[in-house]
C-alpha atoms as an extended CHARMM CRD file, in Angstrom:
* protein
*
       100  EXT
         1         1  MET       CA             -4.2800000000      -13.6920000000      -39.9840000000  PROA      1               0.0000000000
         2         2  GLU       CA             -6.4580000000      -13.7310000000      -36.9270000000  PROA      2               0.0000000000
         3         3  ILE       CA             -4.7340000000      -13.6430000000      -33.2130000000  PROA      3               0.0000000000
         4         4  ILE       CA             -6.6490000000      -14.0050000000      -29.9940000000  PROA      4               0.0000000000
         5         5  ARG       CA             -4.8890000000      -12.4580000000      -26.9530000000  PROA      5               0.0000000000
         6         6  ASN       CA             -5.2660000000      -12.6720000000      -23.3440000000  PROA      6               0.0000000000
         7         7  MET       CA             -3.2550000000      -11.2440000000      -20.1980000000  PROA      7               0.0000000000
         8         8  ILE       CA             -1.9830000000      -12.4780000000      -16.9230000000  PROA      8               0.0000000000
         9         9  LYS       CA             -0.9790000000      -10.2910000000      -14.5910000000  PROA      9               0.0000000000
        10        10  LEU       CA              1.9750000000      -10.8860000000      -12.1180000000  PROA      10              0.0000000000
        11        11  TYR       CA              2.7780000000       -8.7850000000       -9.0680000000  PROA      11              0.0000000000
        12        12  GLY       CA              6.6440000000       -9.6310000000       -8.5100000000  PROA      12              0.0000000000
        13        13  GLU       CA              9.0020000000       -6.6650000000       -8.6300000000  PROA      13              0.0000000000
        14        14  THR       CA             12.5000000000       -8.6800000000       -9.2220000000  PROA      14              0.0000000000
        15        15  PRO       CA             13.3100000000      -11.6770000000      -11.4090000000  PROA      15              0.0000000000
        16        16  ASP       CA             12.9480000000      -14.2370000000       -8.6890000000  PROA      16              0.0000000000
        17        17  GLU       CA              9.6310000000      -13.0100000000       -7.4320000000  PROA      17              0.0000000000
        18        18  ILE       CA              8.8960000000      -13.5400000000      -10.8340000000  PROA      18              0.0000000000
        19        19  ALA       CA              9.9230000000      -16.9710000000      -11.0710000000  PROA      19              0.0000000000
        20        20  ILE       CA              8.3800000000      -17.9660000000       -7.8590000000  PROA      20              0.0000000000
        21        21  GLU       CA              5.0860000000      -16.3740000000       -9.0360000000  PROA      21              0.0000000000
        22        22  LEU       CA              5.2230000000      -18.5750000000      -12.2790000000  PROA      22              0.0000000000
        23        23  ARG       CA              5.9440000000      -21.4730000000      -10.5060000000  PROA      23              0.0000000000
        24        24  GLU       CA              3.0510000000      -21.0580000000       -7.5410000000  PROA      24              0.0000000000
        25        25  ARG       CA              0.4250000000      -19.7540000000      -10.5750000000  PROA      25              0.0000000000
        26        26  LYS       CA              1.3150000000      -22.4190000000      -13.0670000000  PROA      26              0.0000000000
        27        27  GLN       CA             -2.1270000000      -23.7640000000      -12.7630000000  PROA      27              0.0000000000
        28        28  ASP       CA             -3.5330000000      -20.3830000000      -13.2030000000  PROA      28              0.0000000000
        29        29  ILE       CA             -1.6060000000      -19.7450000000      -16.4400000000  PROA      29              0.0000000000
        30        30  ALA       CA             -2.5190000000      -23.7930000000      -17.7630000000  PROA      30              0.0000000000
        31        31  ILE       CA             -6.3950000000      -22.6460000000      -17.0300000000  PROA      31              0.0000000000
        32        32  GLU       CA             -5.6430000000      -19.5470000000      -19.1500000000  PROA      32              0.0000000000
        33        33  THR       CA             -3.4020000000      -21.1410000000      -21.9480000000  PROA      33              0.0000000000
        34        34  VAL       CA             -6.3300000000      -24.1080000000      -22.3450000000  PROA      34              0.0000000000
        35        35  LYS       CA             -8.8180000000      -21.3770000000      -22.4190000000  PROA      35              0.0000000000
        36        36  GLN       CA             -7.3620000000      -19.5980000000      -25.3970000000  PROA      36              0.0000000000
        37        37  ILE       CA             -6.4700000000      -22.5920000000      -27.3120000000  PROA      37              0.0000000000
        38        38  LEU       CA             -9.8610000000      -23.8010000000      -27.3300000000  PROA      38              0.0000000000
        39        39  ILE       CA            -11.2680000000      -20.5960000000      -28.5730000000  PROA      39              0.0000000000
        40        40  GLY       CA             -8.5990000000      -20.8740000000      -31.2380000000  PROA      40              0.0000000000
        41        41  LEU       CA             -9.3780000000      -24.3520000000      -32.0500000000  PROA      41              0.0000000000
        42        42  GLU       CA            -13.2960000000      -23.5240000000      -32.1220000000  PROA      42              0.0000000000
        43        43  THR       CA            -13.0000000000      -20.3710000000      -34.0500000000  PROA      43              0.0000000000
        44        44  GLY       CA             -9.9490000000      -21.4990000000      -36.3410000000  PROA      44              0.0000000000
        45        45  LEU       CA             -7.5710000000      -19.2630000000      -35.3790000000  PROA      45              0.0000000000
        46        46  SER       CA             -3.9430000000      -19.7040000000      -36.5210000000  PROA      46              0.0000000000
        47        47  GLU       CA             -2.4720000000      -18.8930000000      -33.3230000000  PROA      47              0.0000000000
        48        48  ILE       CA             -3.1780000000      -17.6040000000      -29.9060000000  PROA      48              0.0000000000
        49        49  GLU       CA             -1.0440000000      -15.3330000000      -27.3530000000  PROA      49              0.0000000000
        50        50  LEU       CA             -1.1500000000      -15.0140000000      -23.3910000000  PROA      50              0.0000000000
        51        51  ASP       CA              0.8100000000      -11.6360000000      -22.6860000000  PROA      51              0.0000000000
        52        52  ILE       CA              2.1670000000      -12.0110000000      -18.7640000000  PROA      52              0.0000000000
        53        53  GLU       CA              2.1310000000       -8.5060000000      -17.9880000000  PROA      53              0.0000000000
        54        54  SER       CA              4.7870000000       -7.6490000000      -15.1230000000  PROA      54              0.0000000000
        55        55  PHE       CA              8.1110000000       -5.1510000000      -14.6880000000  PROA      55              0.0000000000
        56        56  PHE       CA              8.9680000000       -6.7220000000      -18.1320000000  PROA      56              0.0000000000
        57        57  GLU       CA              7.5750000000       -7.6550000000      -20.9130000000  PROA      57              0.0000000000
        58        58  MET       CA              6.5500000000      -11.6310000000      -21.3220000000  PROA      58              0.0000000000
        59        59  ARG       CA              4.2300000000      -13.6380000000      -23.9280000000  PROA      59              0.0000000000
        60        60  LEU       CA              3.2660000000      -17.0770000000      -24.5910000000  PROA      60              0.0000000000
        61        61  TYR       CA              2.9050000000      -17.9500000000      -28.2110000000  PROA      61              0.0000000000
        62        62  VAL       CA              1.1170000000      -20.7210000000      -29.5870000000  PROA      62              0.0000000000
        63        63  PRO       CA              0.7310000000      -21.4680000000      -33.3750000000  PROA      63              0.0000000000
        64        64  SER       CA             -2.3730000000      -23.9490000000      -34.3520000000  PROA      64              0.0000000000
        65        65  GLU       CA             -0.0330000000      -26.3240000000      -35.0310000000  PROA      65              0.0000000000
        66        66  LYS       CA              1.5160000000      -26.4260000000      -31.7420000000  PROA      66              0.0000000000
        67        67  TYR       CA             -2.3640000000      -26.5720000000      -30.2320000000  PROA      67              0.0000000000
        68        68  THR       CA             -2.4960000000      -30.1400000000      -29.5240000000  PROA      68              0.0000000000
        69        69  GLU       CA              0.9840000000      -30.5600000000      -28.1020000000  PROA      69              0.0000000000
        70        70  ALA       CA              0.1410000000      -27.3700000000      -25.4830000000  PROA      70              0.0000000000
        71        71  LEU       CA             -3.3970000000      -29.5400000000      -24.5160000000  PROA      71              0.0000000000
        72        72  GLU       CA             -1.1420000000      -32.2370000000      -23.5450000000  PROA      72              0.0000000000
        73        73  THR       CA              1.5940000000      -30.3890000000      -21.7480000000  PROA      73              0.0000000000
        74        74  ASN       CA             -0.9480000000      -28.7470000000      -19.6410000000  PROA      74              0.0000000000
        75        75  ARG       CA             -3.0350000000      -31.5900000000      -18.6560000000  PROA      75              0.0000000000
        76        76  ALA       CA             -1.6240000000      -32.4040000000      -15.6870000000  PROA      76              0.0000000000
        77        77  ALA       CA             -2.1020000000      -28.6160000000      -14.3710000000  PROA      77              0.0000000000
        78        78  LEU       CA             -5.6090000000      -28.7460000000      -14.9010000000  PROA      78              0.0000000000
        79        79  LEU       CA             -5.7340000000      -32.1050000000      -13.1290000000  PROA      79              0.0000000000
        80        80  GLU       CA             -4.2370000000      -30.7080000000       -9.7900000000  PROA      80              0.0000000000
        81        81  ALA       CA             -6.2800000000      -27.6590000000      -10.2640000000  PROA      81              0.0000000000
        82        82  GLU       CA             -9.5400000000      -29.8390000000      -10.3870000000  PROA      82              0.0000000000
        83        83  GLU       CA            -11.0020000000      -28.6550000000      -13.7210000000  PROA      83              0.0000000000
        84        84  TYR       CA            -12.5600000000      -31.6420000000      -15.0920000000  PROA      84              0.0000000000
        85        85  GLY       CA            -14.5570000000      -29.4070000000      -17.0150000000  PROA      85              0.0000000000
        86        86  LEU       CA            -11.8670000000      -28.0950000000      -18.9110000000  PROA      86              0.0000000000
        87        87  LEU       CA            -10.2140000000      -31.5820000000      -19.0250000000  PROA      87              0.0000000000
        88        88  ALA       CA            -13.1440000000      -33.0950000000      -20.8270000000  PROA      88              0.0000000000
        89        89  LYS       CA            -12.9060000000      -30.5170000000      -23.6790000000  PROA      89              0.0000000000
        90        90  LEU       CA             -9.0060000000      -30.5880000000      -24.1970000000  PROA      90              0.0000000000
        91        91  GLN       CA             -9.6110000000      -34.5800000000      -24.4130000000  PROA      91              0.0000000000
        92        92  LYS       CA            -12.2620000000      -33.9330000000      -26.7410000000  PROA      92              0.0000000000
        93        93  TRP       CA             -9.6840000000      -31.9250000000      -29.0030000000  PROA      93              0.0000000000
        94        94  ILE       CA             -7.0260000000      -34.2070000000      -28.6290000000  PROA      94              0.0000000000
        95        95  ASP       CA             -8.9970000000      -37.2860000000      -29.7630000000  PROA      95              0.0000000000
        96        96  ILE       CA            -10.4930000000      -35.1820000000      -32.8750000000  PROA      96              0.0000000000
        97        97  GLU       CA             -6.8530000000      -34.5310000000      -33.7240000000  PROA      97              0.0000000000
        98        98  LEU       CA             -5.7320000000      -37.7770000000      -32.9660000000  PROA      98              0.0000000000
        99        99  ASN       CA             -8.4620000000      -39.3000000000      -35.1960000000  PROA      99              0.0000000000
       100       100  LYS       CA             -7.6970000000      -37.1580000000      -38.3600000000  PROA      100             0.0000000000
């Protein structure tokens, strides 16, 4: 079983600061999540993990059977971030998955 991991660093020093930073950086997190899922789809990985480094451990885990759902979940954040290239790749994979 092969897993891909990547990391996002948060700088808040309290749980409240981390919560605010997560909301403020939702686009960054969505972009990184989608990039990793696309790599997972292209290479046949069974899951991806996104480590979120802060003063306490957090991890976003997406198994391959949830890739399409996670792509759909992150679509709005990519649109807000004007990440049209990633949106096109995301839509391509969603279309492929829906037409299986």
